[in-house]
Every structure is written in structure tokens, then in C-alpha cells.
N, C-alpha and C positions, 0 to 999 in steps of 0.2 A: 424660607422658612415652608413649613407643613403648614396646610392649612386643617382638610381631607387628609379624611384615607379609610379606606373600604376592603375588609374582608372577607376571603372564606374558609369557614371557620368549618362547614362540613356537610355533605353529601350525602341522602343516603334514603333509604323506603324511611313513610311513617304512615300508618294506618292503610298500607299498600298504593301507596303512594308517591309517585318521588319528589324529594321536596330539600332546602336547602336552610341555611344557618348560615345568614352571612349577619359584619356586626358593620356598621358605617359610624366613625366616631368614638362617641360611648356609649352608642344604642344598638343591642343586637335581634336581629328578630330571625326568631326559630320559629323554624319548620312551615317555609317555604312553598310554592305549589307555583307551577306553570301558569301566569293568568295573575298572579297577585303584584299589587301592587304599591308599595310602597313608601308615605313622605317622609324625609330620610332632613336630617340638619343639611347637606349635599344636595337635596332635590331628593326631582320623583323618580323611583326607581321600581323598575319591573318586571316581574320573572319572566324570560318567551320561555328559555327551555331547559329544562335538569337531565342530565344523557345522570342515571342512579352507577351506571358500572364503570367509564369513563371514571366517573367521582366530577364532570365539566358539567360548568351554567351556562346559562348566556342570558345578562343583563342587563336591560332597556336604559340608561339614566342617562338623561337627557337627551339629544339626538344620535348620544355616541350609543354603539353598539359596543359589546366589551363581554367573553367569552375569557370566563377562567378559573382553574380549579382548585383542590383544597389548599387553602394555604397563602393562593395567593395574595398579596393586596395587590392597592390604588391608594397613590396617592397623588391629590392635587396641592 
């Protein structure tokens, strides 16, 4: 049974800076930039790196570093 999920919805440039929009369970975190930290239902997630050209984002979730692209989904 899946308890949590994380999905990358969009990667782009917002206000001149790379930004990512992602979903954790039923919550959407919009236009997060490098260094931003969110407290989600699945724990704390920090945005480490965003590449708007290749649409790749690196997130730190707990002690795990996750490199994800738009449309990627991680389940627990």
C-alpha cells in the first residue's frame, strides 16, 4: 500500500529565477526556488538545485537526495 507520493509538476523560470512546482500527497507547492524548504505531510523537503533547461530538479527529502524530472513520481 502506498502511503505518500511526491510528483514534479513543472519546472521553469518565474520572475527571472528557476522554479519548481511539486505535489506531495494532496498539497501543491508552487514556484519553489533553490534553497526553499517546505514542511509536507511526508516530512521536510528542500530544493537543492533546479535546471529549467533540462527540467531536472534535485530535492533533499530527509537524508535522501532525489534527482527528478517533470512528471517523475516517487512513492512510499
